[in-house]
PyMOL Python script that loads the backbone (N, CA, C, O; Angstrom):
from pymol import cmd

cmd.read_pdbstr("""\
ATOM      1  N   UNK A   1      22.280   3.073 -10.289  1.00  0.00           N
ATOM      2  CA  UNK A   1      21.755   4.415 -10.375  1.00  0.00           C
ATOM      3  C   UNK A   1      20.389   4.420  -9.715  1.00  0.00           C
ATOM      4  O   UNK A   1      19.557   3.549  -9.968  1.00  0.00           O
ATOM      5  N   UNK A   2      20.176   5.395  -8.881  1.00  0.00           N
ATOM      6  CA  UNK A   2      18.903   5.533  -8.188  1.00  0.00           C
ATOM      7  C   UNK A   2      17.967   6.347  -9.086  1.00  0.00           C
ATOM      8  O   UNK A   2      18.066   7.573  -9.142  1.00  0.00           O
ATOM      9  N   UNK A   3      17.063   5.664  -9.783  1.00  0.00           N
ATOM     10  CA  UNK A   3      16.211   6.333 -10.752  1.00  0.00           C
ATOM     11  C   UNK A   3      15.194   7.269 -10.103  1.00  0.00           C
ATOM     12  O   UNK A   3      14.610   8.108 -10.789  1.00  0.00           O
ATOM     13  N   UNK A   4      14.976   7.140  -8.806  1.00  0.00           N
ATOM     14  CA  UNK A   4      14.060   8.074  -8.151  1.00  0.00           C
ATOM     15  C   UNK A   4      14.702   9.443  -7.951  1.00  0.00           C
ATOM     16  O   UNK A   4      14.006  10.413  -7.652  1.00  0.00           O
ATOM     17  N   UNK A   5      16.040   9.535  -8.114  1.00  0.00           N
ATOM     18  CA  UNK A   5      16.748  10.798  -7.926  1.00  0.00           C
ATOM     19  C   UNK A   5      17.413  11.286  -9.216  1.00  0.00           C
ATOM     20  O   UNK A   5      18.274  12.165  -9.163  1.00  0.00           O
ATOM     21  N   UNK A   6      17.036  10.739 -10.359  1.00  0.00           N
ATOM     22  CA  UNK A   6      17.649  11.102 -11.640  1.00  0.00           C
ATOM     23  C   UNK A   6      16.901  12.256 -12.291  1.00  0.00           C
ATOM     24  O   UNK A   6      15.726  12.500 -12.016  1.00  0.00           O
ATOM     25  N   UNK A   7      17.624  12.961 -13.167  1.00  0.00           N
ATOM     26  CA  UNK A   7      17.019  14.011 -13.984  1.00  0.00           C
ATOM     27  C   UNK A   7      16.784  13.448 -15.375  1.00  0.00           C
ATOM     28  O   UNK A   7      17.703  12.921 -16.001  1.00  0.00           O
ATOM     29  N   UNK A   8      15.546  13.561 -15.861  1.00  0.00           N
ATOM     30  CA  UNK A   8      15.187  13.087 -17.200  1.00  0.00           C
ATOM     31  C   UNK A   8      14.867  14.308 -18.042  1.00  0.00           C
ATOM     32  O   UNK A   8      14.002  15.109 -17.688  1.00  0.00           O
ATOM     33  N   UNK A   9      15.582  14.449 -19.178  1.00  0.00           N
ATOM     34  CA  UNK A   9      15.376  15.607 -20.049  1.00  0.00           C
ATOM     35  C   UNK A   9      15.328  15.164 -21.506  1.00  0.00           C
ATOM     36  O   UNK A   9      15.877  14.124 -21.870  1.00  0.00           O
ATOM     37  N   UNK A  10      14.659  15.975 -22.343  1.00  0.00           N
ATOM     38  CA  UNK A  10      14.657  15.779 -23.788  1.00  0.00           C
ATOM     39  C   UNK A  10      15.805  16.576 -24.364  1.00  0.00           C
ATOM     40  O   UNK A  10      15.972  17.750 -24.035  1.00  0.00           O
ATOM     41  N   UNK A  11      16.604  15.949 -25.225  1.00  0.00           N
ATOM     42  CA  UNK A  11      17.689  16.640 -25.922  1.00  0.00           C
ATOM     43  C   UNK A  11      17.564  16.318 -27.410  1.00  0.00           C
ATOM     44  O   UNK A  11      18.095  15.314 -27.884  1.00  0.00           O
ATOM     45  N   UNK A  12      16.869  17.166 -28.126  1.00  0.00           N
ATOM     46  CA  UNK A  12      16.631  16.913 -29.551  1.00  0.00           C
ATOM     47  C   UNK A  12      15.701  15.729 -29.716  1.00  0.00           C
ATOM     48  O   UNK A  12      14.561  15.771 -29.255  1.00  0.00           O
ATOM     49  N   UNK A  13      16.172  14.660 -30.373  1.00  0.00           N
ATOM     50  CA  UNK A  13      15.374  13.450 -30.585  1.00  0.00           C
ATOM     51  C   UNK A  13      15.713  12.364 -29.572  1.00  0.00           C
ATOM     52  O   UNK A  13      15.325  11.211 -29.756  1.00  0.00           O
ATOM     53  N   UNK A  14      16.419  12.705 -28.523  1.00  0.00           N
ATOM     54  CA  UNK A  14      16.843  11.719 -27.536  1.00  0.00           C
ATOM     55  C   UNK A  14      16.315  12.079 -26.155  1.00  0.00           C
ATOM     56  O   UNK A  14      16.047  13.242 -25.856  1.00  0.00           O
ATOM     57  N   UNK A  15      16.173  11.064 -25.329  1.00  0.00           N
ATOM     58  CA  UNK A  15      15.835  11.255 -23.925  1.00  0.00           C
ATOM     59  C   UNK A  15      17.101  10.969 -23.130  1.00  0.00           C
ATOM     60  O   UNK A  15      17.711   9.912 -23.292  1.00  0.00           O
ATOM     61  N   UNK A  16      17.500  11.905 -22.274  1.00  0.00           N
ATOM     62  CA  UNK A  16      18.711  11.749 -21.482  1.00  0.00           C
ATOM     63  C   UNK A  16      18.348  11.579 -20.010  1.00  0.00           C
ATOM     64  O   UNK A  16      17.524  12.316 -19.468  1.00  0.00           O
ATOM     65  N   UNK A  17      18.973  10.603 -19.380  1.00  0.00           N
ATOM     66  CA  UNK A  17      18.792  10.348 -17.954  1.00  0.00           C
ATOM     67  C   UNK A  17      20.145  10.586 -17.292  1.00  0.00           C
ATOM     68  O   UNK A  17      21.123   9.910 -17.608  1.00  0.00           O
ATOM     69  N   UNK A  18      20.197  11.548 -16.371  1.00  0.00           N
ATOM     70  CA  UNK A  18      21.445  11.873 -15.671  1.00  0.00           C
ATOM     71  C   UNK A  18      21.283  11.555 -14.201  1.00  0.00           C
ATOM     72  O   UNK A  18      20.250  11.836 -13.595  1.00  0.00           O
ATOM     73  N   UNK A  19      22.332  10.958 -13.635  1.00  0.00           N
ATOM     74  CA  UNK A  19      22.303  10.618 -12.227  1.00  0.00           C
ATOM     75  C   UNK A  19      23.677  10.248 -11.724  1.00  0.00           C
ATOM     76  O   UNK A  19      24.678  10.444 -12.414  1.00  0.00           O
ATOM     77  N   UNK A  20      23.724   9.717 -10.528  1.00  0.00           N
ATOM     78  CA  UNK A  20      24.981   9.340  -9.886  1.00  0.00           C
ATOM     79  C   UNK A  20      24.987   7.838  -9.661  1.00  0.00           C
ATOM     80  O   UNK A  20      24.042   7.272  -9.111  1.00  0.00           O
ATOM     81  N   UNK A  21      26.070   7.202 -10.098  1.00  0.00           N
ATOM     82  CA  UNK A  21      26.288   5.772  -9.854  1.00  0.00           C
ATOM     83  C   UNK A  21      27.217   5.626  -8.661  1.00  0.00           C
ATOM     84  O   UNK A  21      28.251   6.289  -8.589  1.00  0.00           O
ATOM     85  N   UNK A  22      26.853   4.766  -7.733  1.00  0.00           N
ATOM     86  CA  UNK A  22      27.706   4.502  -6.581  1.00  0.00           C
ATOM     87  C   UNK A  22      28.027   3.020  -6.545  1.00  0.00           C
ATOM     88  O   UNK A  22      27.132   2.176  -6.568  1.00  0.00           O
ATOM     89  N   UNK A  23      29.305   2.717  -6.488  1.00  0.00           N
ATOM     90  CA  UNK A  23      29.770   1.337  -6.433  1.00  0.00           C
ATOM     91  C   UNK A  23      30.824   1.259  -5.343  1.00  0.00           C
ATOM     92  O   UNK A  23      31.991   1.575  -5.572  1.00  0.00           O
ATOM     93  N   UNK A  24      30.409   0.838  -4.159  1.00  0.00           N
ATOM     94  CA  UNK A  24      31.342   0.808  -3.042  1.00  0.00           C
ATOM     95  C   UNK A  24      31.758   2.230  -2.690  1.00  0.00           C
ATOM     96  O   UNK A  24      30.913   3.067  -2.372  1.00  0.00           O
ATOM     97  N   UNK A  25      33.059   2.503  -2.747  1.00  0.00           N
ATOM     98  CA  UNK A  25      33.554   3.839  -2.450  1.00  0.00           C
ATOM     99  C   UNK A  25      33.710   4.714  -3.666  1.00  0.00           C
ATOM    100  O   UNK A  25      34.146   5.858  -3.540  1.00  0.00           O
ATOM    101  N   UNK A  26      33.367   4.215  -4.855  1.00  0.00           N
ATOM    102  CA  UNK A  26      33.533   4.962  -6.096  1.00  0.00           C
ATOM    103  C   UNK A  26      32.212   5.615  -6.491  1.00  0.00           C
ATOM    104  O   UNK A  26      31.160   4.975  -6.476  1.00  0.00           O
ATOM    105  N   UNK A  27      32.282   6.900  -6.846  1.00  0.00           N
ATOM    106  CA  UNK A  27      31.091   7.645  -7.261  1.00  0.00           C
ATOM    107  C   UNK A  27      31.338   8.189  -8.660  1.00  0.00           C
ATOM    108  O   UNK A  27      32.368   8.814  -8.910  1.00  0.00           O
ATOM    109  N   UNK A  28      30.386   7.952  -9.590  1.00  0.00           N
ATOM    110  CA  UNK A  28      30.485   8.428 -10.963  1.00  0.00           C
ATOM    111  C   UNK A  28      29.254   9.236 -11.321  1.00  0.00           C
ATOM    112  O   UNK A  28      28.143   8.915 -10.898  1.00  0.00           O
ATOM    113  N   UNK A  29      29.455  10.282 -12.099  1.00  0.00           N
ATOM    114  CA  UNK A  29      28.333  10.965 -12.742  1.00  0.00           C
ATOM    115  C   UNK A  29      28.025  10.194 -14.009  1.00  0.00           C
ATOM    116  O   UNK A  29      28.932   9.895 -14.785  1.00  0.00           O
ATOM    117  N   UNK A  30      26.771   9.868 -14.230  1.00  0.00           N
ATOM    118  CA  UNK A  30      26.405   9.032 -15.368  1.00  0.00           C
ATOM    119  C   UNK A  30      25.327   9.717 -16.210  1.00  0.00           C
ATOM    120  O   UNK A  30      24.501  10.476 -15.702  1.00  0.00           O
ATOM    121  N   UNK A  31      25.362   9.424 -17.510  1.00  0.00           N
ATOM    122  CA  UNK A  31      24.343   9.909 -18.437  1.00  0.00           C
ATOM    123  C   UNK A  31      23.980   8.759 -19.363  1.00  0.00           C
ATOM    124  O   UNK A  31      24.854   8.168 -19.997  1.00  0.00           O
ATOM    125  N   UNK A  32      22.706   8.445 -19.442  1.00  0.00           N
ATOM    126  CA  UNK A  32      22.202   7.397 -20.322  1.00  0.00           C
ATOM    127  C   UNK A  32      21.253   8.065 -21.310  1.00  0.00           C
ATOM    128  O   UNK A  32      20.365   8.819 -20.910  1.00  0.00           O
ATOM    129  N   UNK A  33      21.440   7.790 -22.603  1.00  0.00           N
ATOM    130  CA  UNK A  33      20.568   8.380 -23.617  1.00  0.00           C
ATOM    131  C   UNK A  33      19.798   7.278 -24.346  1.00  0.00           C
ATOM    132  O   UNK A  33      20.313   6.186 -24.584  1.00  0.00           O
ATOM    133  N   UNK A  34      18.568   7.593 -24.686  1.00  0.00           N
ATOM    134  CA  UNK A  34      17.715   6.693 -25.450  1.00  0.00           C
ATOM    135  C   UNK A  34      17.269   7.422 -26.706  1.00  0.00           C
ATOM    136  O   UNK A  34      16.694   8.508 -26.631  1.00  0.00           O
ATOM    137  N   UNK A  35      17.535   6.824 -27.860  1.00  0.00           N
ATOM    138  CA  UNK A  35      17.112   7.390 -29.145  1.00  0.00           C
ATOM    139  C   UNK A  35      16.015   6.500 -29.734  1.00  0.00           C
ATOM    140  O   UNK A  35      15.706   5.442 -29.186  1.00  0.00           O
ATOM    141  N   UNK A  36      15.437   6.930 -30.843  1.00  0.00           N
ATOM    142  CA  UNK A  36      14.354   6.171 -31.467  1.00  0.00           C
ATOM    143  C   UNK A  36      14.827   4.789 -31.912  1.00  0.00           C
ATOM    144  O   UNK A  36      14.044   3.840 -31.889  1.00  0.00           O
ATOM    145  N   UNK A  37      16.081   4.658 -32.313  1.00  0.00           N
ATOM    146  CA  UNK A  37      16.612   3.371 -32.742  1.00  0.00           C
ATOM    147  C   UNK A  37      16.777   2.367 -31.615  1.00  0.00           C
ATOM    148  O   UNK A  37      16.931   1.172 -31.868  1.00  0.00           O
ATOM    149  N   UNK A  38      16.745   2.836 -30.375  1.00  0.00           N
ATOM    150  CA  UNK A  38      16.888   1.952 -29.217  1.00  0.00           C
ATOM    151  C   UNK A  38      15.575   1.264 -28.834  1.00  0.00           C
ATOM    152  O   UNK A  38      15.580   0.300 -28.069  1.00  0.00           O
ATOM    153  N   UNK A  39      14.475   1.746 -29.353  1.00  0.00           N
ATOM    154  CA  UNK A  39      13.160   1.249 -28.949  1.00  0.00           C
ATOM    155  C   UNK A  39      12.943  -0.241 -29.231  1.00  0.00           C
ATOM    156  O   UNK A  39      12.449  -0.929 -28.337  1.00  0.00           O
ATOM    157  N   UNK A  40      13.274  -0.790 -30.408  1.00  0.00           N
ATOM    158  CA  UNK A  40      13.050  -2.226 -30.628  1.00  0.00           C
ATOM    159  C   UNK A  40      13.836  -3.110 -29.651  1.00  0.00           C
ATOM    160  O   UNK A  40      13.301  -4.096 -29.143  1.00  0.00           O
ATOM    161  N   UNK A  41      15.083  -2.768 -29.390  1.00  0.00           N
ATOM    162  CA  UNK A  41      15.877  -3.551 -28.444  1.00  0.00           C
ATOM    163  C   UNK A  41      15.362  -3.434 -27.027  1.00  0.00           C
ATOM    164  O   UNK A  41      15.372  -4.409 -26.276  1.00  0.00           O
ATOM    165  N   UNK A  42      14.909  -2.240 -26.655  1.00  0.00           N
ATOM    166  CA  UNK A  42      14.352  -2.025 -25.320  1.00  0.00           C
ATOM    167  C   UNK A  42      13.058  -2.817 -25.134  1.00  0.00           C
ATOM    168  O   UNK A  42      12.848  -3.419 -24.081  1.00  0.00           O
ATOM    169  N   UNK A  43      12.203  -2.822 -26.133  1.00  0.00           N
ATOM    170  CA  UNK A  43      10.968  -3.609 -26.059  1.00  0.00           C
ATOM    171  C   UNK A  43      11.263  -5.109 -26.004  1.00  0.00           C
ATOM    172  O   UNK A  43      10.598  -5.847 -25.278  1.00  0.00           O
ATOM    173  N   UNK A  44      12.261  -5.559 -26.772  1.00  0.00           N
ATOM    174  CA  UNK A  44      12.648  -6.965 -26.736  1.00  0.00           C
ATOM    175  C   UNK A  44      13.121  -7.359 -25.333  1.00  0.00           C
ATOM    176  O   UNK A  44      12.786  -8.435 -24.839  1.00  0.00           O
ATOM    177  N   UNK A  45      13.890  -6.493 -24.707  1.00  0.00           N
ATOM    178  CA  UNK A  45      14.361  -6.753 -23.348  1.00  0.00           C
ATOM    179  C   UNK A  45      13.208  -6.773 -22.352  1.00  0.00           C
ATOM    180  O   UNK A  45      13.119  -7.680 -21.523  1.00  0.00           O
ATOM    181  N   UNK A  46      12.319  -5.775 -22.427  1.00  0.00           N
ATOM    182  CA  UNK A  46      11.210  -5.673 -21.468  1.00  0.00           C
ATOM    183  C   UNK A  46      10.260  -6.858 -21.590  1.00  0.00           C
ATOM    184  O   UNK A  46       9.751  -7.346 -20.582  1.00  0.00           O
ATOM    185  N   UNK A  47      10.014  -7.324 -22.809  1.00  0.00           N
ATOM    186  CA  UNK A  47       9.061  -8.408 -23.025  1.00  0.00           C
ATOM    187  C   UNK A  47       9.705  -9.789 -23.007  1.00  0.00           C
ATOM    188  O   UNK A  47       9.045 -10.771 -23.345  1.00  0.00           O
ATOM    189  N   UNK A  48      10.974  -9.891 -22.625  1.00  0.00           N
ATOM    190  CA  UNK A  48      11.643 -11.192 -22.577  1.00  0.00           C
ATOM    191  C   UNK A  48      11.115 -12.027 -21.408  1.00  0.00           C
ATOM    192  O   UNK A  48      10.557 -11.496 -20.448  1.00  0.00           O
ATOM    193  N   UNK A  49      11.300 -13.325 -21.510  1.00  0.00           N
ATOM    194  CA  UNK A  49      10.814 -14.264 -20.498  1.00  0.00           C
ATOM    195  C   UNK A  49      11.438 -13.978 -19.129  1.00  0.00           C
ATOM    196  O   UNK A  49      10.732 -13.982 -18.121  1.00  0.00           O
ATOM    197  N   UNK A  50      12.735 -13.733 -19.079  1.00  0.00           N
ATOM    198  CA  UNK A  50      13.418 -13.491 -17.804  1.00  0.00           C
ATOM    199  C   UNK A  50      12.907 -12.223 -17.124  1.00  0.00           C
ATOM    200  O   UNK A  50      12.722 -12.204 -15.908  1.00  0.00           O
ATOM    201  N   UNK A  51      12.678 -11.168 -17.902  1.00  0.00           N
ATOM    202  CA  UNK A  51      12.182  -9.922 -17.328  1.00  0.00           C
ATOM    203  C   UNK A  51      10.754 -10.088 -16.817  1.00  0.00           C
ATOM    204  O   UNK A  51      10.414  -9.568 -15.754  1.00  0.00           O
ATOM    205  N   UNK A  52       9.922 -10.799 -17.556  1.00  0.00           N
ATOM    206  CA  UNK A  52       8.541 -11.039 -17.110  1.00  0.00           C
ATOM    207  C   UNK A  52       8.515 -11.851 -15.811  1.00  0.00           C
ATOM    208  O   UNK A  52       7.725 -11.556 -14.914  1.00  0.00           O
ATOM    209  N   UNK A  53       9.369 -12.863 -15.707  1.00  0.00           N
ATOM    210  CA  UNK A  53       9.440 -13.656 -14.468  1.00  0.00           C
ATOM    211  C   UNK A  53       9.900 -12.792 -13.307  1.00  0.00           C
ATOM    212  O   UNK A  53       9.358 -12.892 -12.206  1.00  0.00           O
ATOM    213  N   UNK A  54      10.890 -11.946 -13.542  1.00  0.00           N
ATOM    214  CA  UNK A  54      11.378 -11.046 -12.492  1.00  0.00           C
ATOM    215  C   UNK A  54      10.272 -10.085 -12.057  1.00  0.00           C
ATOM    216  O   UNK A  54      10.137  -9.790 -10.869  1.00  0.00           O
ATOM    217  N   UNK A  55       9.488  -9.602 -13.005  1.00  0.00           N
ATOM    218  CA  UNK A  55       8.379  -8.706 -12.697  1.00  0.00           C
ATOM    219  C   UNK A  55       7.338  -9.396 -11.814  1.00  0.00           C
ATOM    220  O   UNK A  55       6.864  -8.810 -10.841  1.00  0.00           O
ATOM    221  N   UNK A  56       6.988 -10.623 -12.146  1.00  0.00           N
ATOM    222  CA  UNK A  56       5.989 -11.355 -11.369  1.00  0.00           C
ATOM    223  C   UNK A  56       6.479 -11.594  -9.939  1.00  0.00           C
ATOM    224  O   UNK A  56       5.711 -11.462  -8.986  1.00  0.00           O
ATOM    225  N   UNK A  57       7.745 -11.941  -9.797  1.00  0.00           N
ATOM    226  CA  UNK A  57       8.299 -12.225  -8.472  1.00  0.00           C
ATOM    227  C   UNK A  57       8.347 -10.962  -7.611  1.00  0.00           C
ATOM    228  O   UNK A  57       8.123 -11.033  -6.402  1.00  0.00           O
ATOM    229  N   UNK A  58       8.637  -9.806  -8.218  1.00  0.00           N
ATOM    230  CA  UNK A  58       8.868  -8.578  -7.458  1.00  0.00           C
ATOM    231  C   UNK A  58       7.771  -7.531  -7.600  1.00  0.00           C
ATOM    232  O   UNK A  58       8.024  -6.355  -7.343  1.00  0.00           O
ATOM    233  N   UNK A  59       6.578  -7.911  -7.995  1.00  0.00           N
ATOM    234  CA  UNK A  59       5.510  -6.941  -8.225  1.00  0.00           C
ATOM    235  C   UNK A  59       5.119  -6.211  -6.939  1.00  0.00           C
ATOM    236  O   UNK A  59       4.723  -5.047  -6.988  1.00  0.00           O
ATOM    237  N   UNK A  60       5.227  -6.879  -5.796  1.00  0.00           N
ATOM    238  CA  UNK A  60       4.907  -6.230  -4.522  1.00  0.00           C
ATOM    239  C   UNK A  60       5.840  -5.073  -4.216  1.00  0.00           C
ATOM    240  O   UNK A  60       5.408  -4.055  -3.675  1.00  0.00           O
ATOM    241  N   UNK A  61       7.114  -5.217  -4.554  1.00  0.00           N
ATOM    242  CA  UNK A  61       8.074  -4.134  -4.334  1.00  0.00           C
ATOM    243  C   UNK A  61       7.758  -2.935  -5.217  1.00  0.00           C
ATOM    244  O   UNK A  61       7.976  -1.794  -4.809  1.00  0.00           O
ATOM    245  N   UNK A  62       7.251  -3.176  -6.415  1.00  0.00           N
ATOM    246  CA  UNK A  62       6.869  -2.074  -7.297  1.00  0.00           C
ATOM    247  C   UNK A  62       5.755  -1.252  -6.671  1.00  0.00           C
ATOM    248  O   UNK A  62       5.811  -0.023  -6.676  1.00  0.00           O
ATOM    249  N   UNK A  63       4.736  -1.926  -6.130  1.00  0.00           N
ATOM    250  CA  UNK A  63       3.632  -1.192  -5.524  1.00  0.00           C
ATOM    251  C   UNK A  63       4.077  -0.445  -4.276  1.00  0.00           C
ATOM    252  O   UNK A  63       3.579   0.647  -4.002  1.00  0.00           O
ATOM    253  N   UNK A  64       5.016  -1.020  -3.507  1.00  0.00           N
ATOM    254  CA  UNK A  64       5.562  -0.323  -2.343  1.00  0.00           C
ATOM    255  C   UNK A  64       6.310   0.925  -2.789  1.00  0.00           C
ATOM    256  O   UNK A  64       6.138   1.991  -2.198  1.00  0.00           O
ATOM    257  N   UNK A  65       7.147   0.807  -3.832  1.00  0.00           N
ATOM    258  CA  UNK A  65       7.864   1.966  -4.368  1.00  0.00           C
ATOM    259  C   UNK A  65       6.893   3.033  -4.843  1.00  0.00           C
ATOM    260  O   UNK A  65       7.066   4.208  -4.523  1.00  0.00           O
ATOM    261  N   UNK A  66       5.866   2.643  -5.607  1.00  0.00           N
ATOM    262  CA  UNK A  66       4.890   3.593  -6.142  1.00  0.00           C
ATOM    263  C   UNK A  66       4.180   4.325  -5.013  1.00  0.00           C
ATOM    264  O   UNK A  66       4.001   5.541  -5.072  1.00  0.00           O
ATOM    265  N   UNK A  67       3.773   3.582  -3.978  1.00  0.00           N
ATOM    266  CA  UNK A  67       3.080   4.196  -2.845  1.00  0.00           C
ATOM    267  C   UNK A  67       3.994   5.174  -2.112  1.00  0.00           C
ATOM    268  O   UNK A  67       3.584   6.290  -1.794  1.00  0.00           O
ATOM    269  N   UNK A  68       5.232   4.759  -1.845  1.00  0.00           N
ATOM    270  CA  UNK A  68       6.155   5.624  -1.115  1.00  0.00           C
ATOM    271  C   UNK A  68       6.558   6.853  -1.921  1.00  0.00           C
ATOM    272  O   UNK A  68       6.684   7.942  -1.362  1.00  0.00           O
ATOM    273  N   UNK A  69       6.761   6.695  -3.219  1.00  0.00           N
ATOM    274  CA  UNK A  69       7.255   7.791  -4.056  1.00  0.00           C
ATOM    275  C   UNK A  69       6.162   8.794  -4.400  1.00  0.00           C
ATOM    276  O   UNK A  69       6.376  10.000  -4.280  1.00  0.00           O
ATOM    277  N   UNK A  70       5.005   8.323  -4.823  1.00  0.00           N
ATOM    278  CA  UNK A  70       4.004   9.218  -5.389  1.00  0.00           C
ATOM    279  C   UNK A  70       2.812   9.491  -4.475  1.00  0.00           C
ATOM    280  O   UNK A  70       2.218  10.565  -4.568  1.00  0.00           O
ATOM    281  N   UNK A  71       2.443   8.571  -3.607  1.00  0.00           N
ATOM    282  CA  UNK A  71       1.266   8.778  -2.764  1.00  0.00           C
ATOM    283  C   UNK A  71       1.669   9.357  -1.410  1.00  0.00           C
ATOM    284  O   UNK A  71       1.152  10.397  -1.002  1.00  0.00           O
ATOM    285  N   UNK A  72       2.592   8.689  -0.710  1.00  0.00           N
ATOM    286  CA  UNK A  72       3.017   9.171   0.601  1.00  0.00           C
ATOM    287  C   UNK A  72       4.152  10.186   0.527  1.00  0.00           C
ATOM    288  O   UNK A  72       4.409  10.902   1.495  1.00  0.00           O
ATOM    289  N   UNK A  73       4.830  10.253  -0.617  1.00  0.00           N
ATOM    290  CA  UNK A  73       5.922  11.189  -0.880  1.00  0.00           C
ATOM    291  C   UNK A  73       6.999  11.154   0.208  1.00  0.00           C
ATOM    292  O   UNK A  73       7.451  12.196   0.682  1.00  0.00           O
ATOM    293  N   UNK A  74       7.401   9.943   0.595  1.00  0.00           N
ATOM    294  CA  UNK A  74       8.436   9.822   1.610  1.00  0.00           C
ATOM    295  C   UNK A  74       9.691   9.129   1.078  1.00  0.00           C
ATOM    296  O   UNK A  74      10.537   8.695   1.859  1.00  0.00           O
ATOM    297  N   UNK A  75       9.816   9.023  -0.254  1.00  0.00           N
ATOM    298  CA  UNK A  75      10.980   8.390  -0.851  1.00  0.00           C
ATOM    299  C   UNK A  75      12.224   9.208  -0.536  1.00  0.00           C
ATOM    300  O   UNK A  75      12.227  10.428  -0.703  1.00  0.00           O
ATOM    301  N   UNK A  76      13.278   8.540  -0.081  1.00  0.00           N
ATOM    302  CA  UNK A  76      14.529   9.203   0.235  1.00  0.00           C
ATOM    303  C   UNK A  76      14.603   9.762   1.637  1.00  0.00           C
ATOM    304  O   UNK A  76      15.654  10.261   2.038  1.00  0.00           O
ATOM    305  N   UNK A  77      13.524   9.695   2.397  1.00  0.00           N
ATOM    306  CA  UNK A  77      13.536  10.199   3.768  1.00  0.00           C
ATOM    307  C   UNK A  77      14.035   9.099   4.699  1.00  0.00           C
ATOM    308  O   UNK A  77      13.863   7.911   4.427  1.00  0.00           O
ATOM    309  N   UNK A  78      14.649   9.509   5.787  1.00  0.00           N
ATOM    310  CA  UNK A  78      15.132   8.540   6.770  1.00  0.00           C
ATOM    311  C   UNK A  78      13.937   7.927   7.506  1.00  0.00           C
ATOM    312  O   UNK A  78      12.939   8.595   7.779  1.00  0.00           O
ATOM    313  N   UNK A  79      14.073   6.634   7.817  1.00  0.00           N
ATOM    314  CA  UNK A  79      13.008   5.964   8.542  1.00  0.00           C
ATOM    315  C   UNK A  79      12.986   6.430   9.987  1.00  0.00           C
ATOM    316  O   UNK A  79      14.027   6.715  10.579  1.00  0.00           O
ATOM    317  N   UNK A  80      11.784   6.505  10.546  1.00  0.00           N
ATOM    318  CA  UNK A  80      11.640   6.876  11.943  1.00  0.00           C
ATOM    319  C   UNK A  80      12.121   5.731  12.822  1.00  0.00           C
ATOM    320  O   UNK A  80      11.910   4.558  12.515  1.00  0.00           O
ATOM    321  N   UNK A  81      12.764   6.093  13.909  1.00  0.00           N
ATOM    322  CA  UNK A  81      13.248   5.064  14.830  1.00  0.00           C
ATOM    323  C   UNK A  81      12.077   4.499  15.604  1.00  0.00           C
ATOM    324  O   UNK A  81      11.206   5.225  16.084  1.00  0.00           O
ATOM    325  N   UNK A  82      12.081   3.173  15.712  1.00  0.00           N
ATOM    326  CA  UNK A  82      11.018   2.498  16.453  1.00  0.00           C
ATOM    327  C   UNK A  82      11.529   2.198  17.857  1.00  0.00           C
ATOM    328  O   UNK A  82      12.663   1.756  18.039  1.00  0.00           O
ATOM    329  N   UNK A  83      10.677   2.445  18.839  1.00  0.00           N
ATOM    330  CA  UNK A  83      11.049   2.129  20.222  1.00  0.00           C
ATOM    331  C   UNK A  83      10.839   0.656  20.451  1.00  0.00           C
ATOM    332  O   UNK A  83       9.710   0.167  20.433  1.00  0.00           O
ATOM    333  N   UNK A  84      11.916  -0.042  20.664  1.00  0.00           N
ATOM    334  CA  UNK A  84      11.845  -1.485  20.866  1.00  0.00           C
ATOM    335  C   UNK A  84      12.304  -1.856  22.262  1.00  0.00           C
ATOM    336  O   UNK A  84      13.016  -1.097  22.919  1.00  0.00           O
ATOM    337  N   UNK A  85      11.894  -3.012  22.697  1.00  0.00           N
ATOM    338  CA  UNK A  85      12.219  -3.412  24.052  1.00  0.00           C
ATOM    339  C   UNK A  85      13.379  -4.271  24.066  1.00  0.00           C
ATOM    340  O   UNK A  85      13.807  -4.713  25.133  1.00  0.00           O
TER     341      UNK A  85
END
""", "prot")
cmd.dss("prot")
cmd.show_as("cartoon", "prot")
cmd.util.cbc("prot")
cmd.orient("prot")
């Protein structure tokens, strides 16, 4: 799921994330909900050793995403063609 193109809404006591999952030639509409009871498990996952190592390895990609999405606002746009020899 491309989280940069998802809709995030509040539905009562839950947060709903709606988007499109693409797997090869198959396309699904998806909805993920987070309730208050999900918070301890989510924090356990985020603070796990494997997730922290993955974060350290890929921190540069996070800053590139943040810059492209929020500062330059070019997320989802086609790249300009470069004239090469």
